[in-house]
C-alpha positions in Angstrom: 14.2 9.6 19.0 13.7 5.9 18.9 15.7 3.7 16.2 12.6 1.7 15.1 13.3 -0.5 12.0 17.2 -0.7 12.7 18.9 -3.1 15.0 20.0 -1.9 18.7 23.7 -1.8 17.3 23.0 0.8 14.7 23.5 4.4 16.1 24.6 7.4 14.1 28.3 7.3 13.9 31.1 9.5 12.8 31.2 7.5 9.6 27.6 8.1 9.0 28.2 11.7 9.5 30.8 11.7 7.1 29.0 9.9 4.3 26.4 12.4 4.5 28.5 15.5 4.7 31.2 14.7 2.2 29.5 15.6 -1.0 31.4 16.0 -4.3 30.8 17.6 -7.6 30.3 14.2 -8.9 27.6 13.3 -6.4 25.8 16.6 -7.1 25.8 15.7 -11.0 24.3 12.2 -10.2 22.4 12.3 -6.9 20.7 9.0 -7.5 23.9 7.2 -7.4 25.0 8.8 -4.3 21.6 8.0 -2.6 22.2 4.2 -3.6 25.4 4.1 -1.7 24.0 5.0 1.5 22.9 2.2 4.1 19.2 2.3 5.0 20.2 4.1 8.1 22.2 6.8 6.5 19.3 7.1 4.0 16.9 7.6 6.8 19.1 10.3 8.4 19.3 12.0 5.0 15.6 12.0 4.6 15.1 13.3 8.0 17.5 16.4 7.2 15.7 17.1 3.9 12.3 16.7 5.1 12.8 18.6 8.7 15.6 21.0 7.9 15.6 21.1 3.9 19.2 20.1 3.6 18.9 18.0 0.6 22.4 17.9 -1.0 23.4 16.4 -3.2 20.0 16.7 -4.5 19.5 20.0 -5.8 16.0 21.0 -5.2 14.9 24.2 -7.0 13.7 26.9 -4.8 10.1 26.9 -6.5 9.9 23.2 -6.2 8.1 21.0 -3.6 10.6 18.5 -2.1 8.7 15.2 -2.2 7.0 15.7 -5.8 10.8 16.6 -6.9 12.4 13.6 -5.3 9.5 11.3 -7.0 10.0 12.9 -10.3 13.8 12.6 -10.1 13.4 8.9 -9.4 11.0 8.3 -12.1 13.4 9.9 -14.5 16.5 7.9 -13.5 14.2 4.7 -13.6 13.4 5.5 -17.2 16.8 6.1 -18.2 17.9 2.7 -16.7 14.8 0.8 -17.9 16.6 0.1 -21.0 19.7 -1.8 -19.5 18.6 -2.8 -16.2 15.7 -5.3 -15.4 15.0 -3.8 -12.0 16.2 -0.1 -11.9 16.6 1.4 -8.6 15.5 -1.8 -6.7 17.9 -1.4 -4.1 17.2 2.4 -3.2 13.6 1.6 -3.4 13.9 -1.2 -0.7 16.0 0.9 1.5 13.2 3.9 1.3 10.7 1.2 2.3 12.9 0.7 5.4 13.6 4.3 6.2 10.2 5.8 5.8 8.3 3.6 8.1 11.1 4.5 10.7 10.6 8.2 10.1 6.9 7.6 10.8 7.6 6.0 13.7 9.7 8.8 15.1 7.4 11.5 14.0 5.7 13.0 17.1 2.8 15.2 18.1 5.0 18.3 18.3 6.7 17.6 14.9 5.7 19.9 12.1 2.8 18.9 10.0 4.4 19.6 6.8 7.1 16.7 7.8 4.2 14.1 8.1 2.7 15.3 4.9 5.8 14.8 3.1 6.3 11.2 4.8 2.8 10.2 3.9 3.0 11.0 0.4 6.4 8.9 -0.1 4.7 6.2 2.0 1.6 6.3 -0.5 3.8 6.3 -3.6 6.1 3.6 -2.6 3.3 1.6 -0.8 5.4 1.1 2.4 3.3 -1.9 4.2 5.9 -1.5 7.1 4.5 1.9 8.0 0.9 0.5 9.1 1.6 0.2 12.9 2.9 3.9 13.0 0.0 5.1 10.7 -2.4 3.4 13.1 -0.6 5.1 16.0 -0.7 8.5 14.4 -4.1 8.3 13.4 -5.5 7.2 16.9 -3.0 8.9 19.3 -0.5 11.2 18.0 -2.6 13.9 16.2 -5.0 14.4 19.4 -5.3 18.2 19.9 -3.2 19.6 17.0 -4.8 22.5 15.3 -4.3 20.5 12.0 -5.8 17.2 13.5 -8.4 16.7 11.2 -6.4 17.3 7.9 -3.6 15.1 8.8 -5.8 12.4 10.2 -7.8 12.6 6.8 -4.4 12.2 5.1 -3.3 9.2 7.3 -6.6 7.4 6.9 -6.2 7.6 3.1 -2.7 6.3 3.0 -3.5 3.5 5.5 -6.6 2.4 3.2 -4.3 2.6 0.3 -2.0 0.0 1.5 -4.7 -2.4 1.8 -7.1 -2.8 4.6 -6.6 -5.8 6.9 -8.4 -7.2 10.0 -5.6 -5.4 11.7 -6.4 -2.1 10.4 -10.4 -2.7 10.4 -10.9 -1.4 13.8 -9.1 2.0 13.1 -11.6 2.7 10.3 -14.6 1.5 12.4 -13.7 4.0 15.1 -13.7 7.0 13.0 -16.6 6.1 10.9 -19.5 7.8 12.7 -17.1 10.9 12.8 -18.3 13.2 10.0 -14.8 14.5 8.5 -13.6 10.9 8.4 -16.5 9.1 7.4 -16.1 8.9 3.6 -12.5 7.7 4.0 -13.4 5.0 6.4 -16.6 3.7 4.5 -14.5 3.3 1.2 -11.8 1.8 3.1 -14.1 -0.9 4.8 -16.0 -1.9 1.7 -12.8 -2.1 -0.3 -11.7 -4.8 2.2 -14.9 -6.6 2.6 -18.2 -5.8 0.5 -20.1 -7.1 3.4 -19.3 -3.8 5.2 -21.1 -1.8 2.5 -24.3 -3.3 3.8 -23.4 -3.6 7.5 -22.2 0.1 7.6 -24.5 1.7 5.4 -27.0 2.6 8.2 -24.0 4.6 10.0 -23.1 6.3 6.8 -26.8 7.5 6.1 -27.1 8.5 9.9 -24.0 10.7 9.7 -24.6 12.5 6.7 -28.4 12.7 7.3 -27.7 14.3 10.7 -26.0 17.2 8.8 -28.1 17.2 5.8 -25.0 16.7 3.7 -26.8 15.2 0.9 -24.6 16.2 -1.9 -21.6 14.7 0.0 -23.6 11.5 0.6 -24.6 11.3 -3.1 -20.8 11.6 -3.8 -19.8 8.7 -1.6 -22.6 6.3 -2.8 -22.1 7.0 -6.4 -18.4 6.2 -6.0 -19.1 3.0 -4.4 -22.0 1.9 -6.7 -20.8 3.1 -10.1 -16.9 3.4 -9.5 -16.6 0.3 -7.3 -19.2 -2.0 -8.5 -20.4 -3.1 -12.0 -24.0 -3.8 -12.7 -24.0 -7.5 -11.7 -22.0 -6.6 -8.4 -24.7 -4.1 -7.3 -27.6 -6.5 -8.0 -26.1 -9.8 -6.8 -23.6 -8.7 -4.4 -24.9 -5.4 -2.6 -28.8 -4.9 -3.2 -29.7 -8.7 -2.8 -27.7 -8.9 0.4 -29.2 -5.4 1.7 -32.8 -6.5 1.0 -32.7 -10.1 2.0 -30.6 -9.8 5.1 -31.6 -6.7 6.8 -34.3 -6.4 9.5 -37.4 -4.9 8.5 -37.2 -2.1 10.8 -33.4 -1.3 9.7 -34.1 -1.6 6.1 -37.2 1.0 6.5 -34.6 3.7 7.8 -31.8 2.5 5.1 -34.4 3.0 2.4 -35.6 6.4 3.6 -32.2 7.6 4.0 -31.5 6.4 0.3 -34.2 8.5 -0.9 -32.4 11.7 0.1 -30.1 11.1 -2.7 -32.9 9.9 -4.9 -32.1 6.3 -4.7 -35.5 4.3 -4.7 -36.5 0.6 -4.3 -39.9 -0.5 -5.6 -41.5 -3.8 -6.9 -41.8 -3.4 -10.6 -45.5 -2.7 -12.5 -47.8 -5.6 -12.5 -47.4 -5.8 -16.2 -43.5 -6.5 -15.6 -42.2 -9.8 -16.8 -40.2 -10.5 -13.7 -42.3 -10.4 -10.6 -39.8 -11.8 -8.4 -37.8 -8.8 -8.8 -37.6 -5.2 -7.3 -36.4 -2.4 -9.2 -33.6 0.0 -7.9 -33.8 3.4 -9.6 -31.0 6.1 -9.4 -33.2 9.0 -10.1 -30.9 12.1 -10.8 -31.9 15.2 -9.2 -31.9 16.8 -12.7 -35.6 15.3 -13.2 -36.6 17.3 -10.0 -34.4 20.5 -10.6 -33.5 20.8 -14.3 -30.2 22.2 -15.2 -28.1 21.0 -11.9 -25.2 18.8 -12.9 -24.7 15.9 -10.7 -22.1 13.1 -9.9 -24.5 10.7 -11.8 -23.6 12.5 -15.2 -19.7 11.0 -15.1 -21.3 7.4 -15.1 -24.0 7.9 -18.1 -23.3 7.5 -21.6 -23.9 10.6 -24.1 -26.7 8.8 -25.6 -28.4 8.5 -22.2 -27.7 12.2 -21.4 -29.0 13.4 -24.7 -32.3 11.6 -24.1 -32.9 13.9 -21.2 -33.4 11.1 -18.5 -30.4 10.4 -16.7 -31.8 7.4 -15.0 -30.3 3.9 -14.2 -32.3 0.9 -13.1 -31.1 -2.4 -11.6 -33.5 -5.3 -11.2 -32.7 -7.6 -8.2 -34.0 -11.1 -7.9 -36.1 -11.2 -4.6 -37.5 -14.5 -4.7 -36.6 -15.4 -1.1 -38.1 -12.0 0.1 -40.0 -12.2 3.3 -43.5 -10.5 3.3 -42.4 -7.6 6.0 -39.4 -6.6 3.7 -42.0 -6.6 0.8 -44.3 -4.4 2.4 -41.4 -2.0 3.8 -40.3 -1.6 0.1 -43.8 -0.8 -1.0 -44.6 1.7 1.8 -41.1 3.6 1.3 -42.2 3.6 -2.3 -45.4 5.3 -1.6 -43.9 7.7 0.7 -41.2 9.0 -1.9 -44.1 9.3 -4.4 -46.1 11.5 -2.2 -43.1 13.2 -1.0 -42.0 14.6 -4.3 -45.6 14.6 -6.0 -44.6 12.6 -9.0 -44.8 8.9 -10.2 -41.5 7.1 -10.1 -39.5 6.3 -13.3 -39.8 2.7 -14.5 -38.2 0.4 -16.8 -41.0 1.0 -19.2 
């Protein structure tokens, strides 16, 4: 195993072995204080023993408890006890853990147990170990290939990597797996959280991947999380839809609008009587209007009043005064196709 994260002089010595092996009753009564006494290198060694071999003394983990949740809960309880008398409780131990965990991730290899990586990923996410980014990238792209648990562990790894804040360094990793169905949702979310421009530029890939599998329920969940969980109404209209409609090439826009119709998101010019003729309407039509009684992801974003009205529909109005004629024609054609496809008129703001 390498010693990444530590100086070349540091090796596991007899003193380190003694520090980990000599556990007193006092240490068992107060394991957090014992952990605080360890150097980062010793703490890494203790964590490796705990995660790989289940040797957790002086921390007494009950047989029915999971290791990492128990460690996390113990740290939280100790922090609460000290909060009244210490300004930064456990800051030293937390700092050392943020050194030890990335080092263990660097050592985790393709032949190591998957549950060990699971535990390290949970700790990495909870402590936001930014130093683990290079190792997470390596694990996601190289060290999981060919394992029986490859998909599950890569999903976990990508999720943690996204939670550490996506940077230009990690964007290529998410682009690499964006068109691979098991990872598409993780990667699309990571990319648009980094830069909203990716929400537009990568939308055709998202629609293509889910459309090829006819996975429309999953696609609806991904889009609704983005449109209603990540954006507010102003951001949807000004930052997303306007960019998509004004910047997309007509041939790309046509395919995008057709793909969105599969989850009942439609874009149409408003009725002639509408006051704002330089706008288009984006209508999020719940499938309940087509298949009554079926609950959808949309419901969580609607007020009780809207649900009681029996028409769970949201409409955004997007200013399109700079829109080119070919784009207008694409929108009109796709709207007609949708109406013919479902045999009913679209809902309007009226």
